[in-house]
C-alpha positions as MATLAB code, in Angstrom:
seq = 'MELEHILLIISTITIFLNGYSIRRKNTMGIFVTILFAQIPFLIKLTTKGISQYGNNLVNSSITMWTIAIGYIIFFWGMGYIVGGINLKRKDKLDDFPGKTSEYSRFDFDDSK';
ca = [
       5.313   -7.597  -25.247;
       1.602   -8.049  -24.369;
      -0.836   -5.298  -23.879;
      -1.634   -6.519  -20.395;
       1.835   -6.586  -19.000;
       2.129   -3.343  -20.114;
      -0.750   -2.152  -18.486;
       0.558   -4.504  -15.229;
       4.081   -2.659  -15.348;
       1.900    0.926  -15.317;
      -0.530   -0.229  -12.779;
       2.969   -1.193  -10.774;
       4.757    1.925  -11.330;
       1.507    4.387  -10.312;
       0.621    2.308   -6.930;
       4.344    2.377   -6.097;
       4.497    6.335   -6.736;
       1.708    6.975   -5.117;
       2.850    5.767   -1.963;
       6.090    7.293   -2.409;
       4.236   10.529   -3.282;
       2.037   10.109    0.282;
       4.409    9.487    2.352;
       6.377   13.053    0.475;
       3.752   15.134    1.084;
       3.402   15.893   -2.538;
       0.211   16.994   -3.695;
       1.131   17.228   -6.876;
       2.399   13.655   -7.131;
      -0.785   12.403   -5.478;
      -3.172   13.722   -8.289;
      -0.785   12.564  -11.492;
      -0.274    9.685   -9.970;
      -4.344    8.853   -9.540;
      -4.346   10.176  -13.120;
      -1.922    7.623  -14.444;
      -3.877    5.145  -12.688;
      -6.544    5.844  -14.577;
      -4.664    5.090  -17.971;
      -5.144    0.614  -17.468;
      -8.428    1.201  -16.623;
      -9.893    3.168  -19.393;
      -7.762    1.107  -21.912;
      -9.233   -2.339  -20.957;
     -12.529   -0.993  -20.733;
     -12.451    0.218  -24.061;
     -10.664   -2.993  -25.609;
     -13.342   -5.373  -24.137;
     -16.325   -3.670  -23.733;
     -18.385   -2.494  -20.531;
     -19.828   -5.525  -20.290;
     -16.857   -8.164  -20.488;
     -14.843   -6.187  -18.265;
     -17.834   -6.434  -15.702;
     -18.680   -9.962  -16.060;
     -14.854  -10.638  -15.353;
     -15.019   -8.755  -12.036;
     -17.497  -10.551  -10.996;
     -16.987  -13.885  -12.217;
     -13.354  -13.828  -10.544;
     -12.414  -15.820   -7.332;
     -11.842  -15.373   -3.852;
      -8.397  -16.241   -4.329;
      -7.765  -13.505   -7.133;
      -9.700  -10.806   -5.093;
      -6.873  -11.639   -2.266;
      -3.998  -11.819   -4.563;
      -4.232   -8.311   -5.944;
      -5.884   -6.491   -2.912;
      -1.612   -7.865   -1.254;
      -0.279   -6.815   -4.674;
      -1.489   -3.429   -3.996;
      -0.744   -3.118   -1.000;
       2.776   -4.329   -1.016;
       3.976   -2.363   -4.218;
       2.173    0.466   -2.385;
       4.156    0.055    1.195;
       7.101    0.126   -0.446;
       6.810    3.311   -2.186;
       5.811    4.313    1.575;
       9.013    3.288    3.021;
      11.003    4.393    0.117;
       9.403    8.026    0.302;
      10.454    7.616    4.536;
      13.999    5.908    3.384;
      14.635    9.656    1.202;
      13.219   11.796    3.823;
      15.403   10.978    6.787;
      18.535   11.233    4.471;
      17.437   14.904    3.727;
      17.079   15.114    7.459;
      20.182   14.072    7.699;
      21.630   16.261    4.964;
      20.410   19.127    6.737;
      22.607   18.587    9.484;
      25.785   19.968    8.331;
      28.125   21.574   11.193;
      28.401   24.739    8.708;
      24.839   25.085    8.641;
      24.179   27.856   10.017;
      20.742   28.652   12.097;
      18.397   31.415   13.535;
      17.994   31.399   17.014;
      15.761   33.631   19.234;
      16.383   34.069   22.603;
      13.159   34.692   24.763;
      13.784   36.261   28.274;
      12.387   34.460   31.413;
      12.384   36.766   34.037;
      10.341   40.420   33.672;
      13.248   42.592   34.955;
      13.758   45.115   32.278;
];
């Protein structure tokens, strides 16, 4: 497997997990995914060099930029949706009949 494919897999997983972590409001997960997202960037920067990396960014076509943005939106959105599904399942699991809850009683009239 080529290095580019491995870096693409790492990027895809971190994009998905970032959307998932944001939906779950997991601060630590957000920071970890941001750090892991820097790994492919740093590896490409060290292997190609900063000038070659910059030239590749500048010389990319509008079609490639559109595909890249669509790719990010799709996988981040999928992570966000999956995070929401898991939250709804957790809410349903909390509604078991044997679950005990504390109730507060408020007197609405001023009689004592």
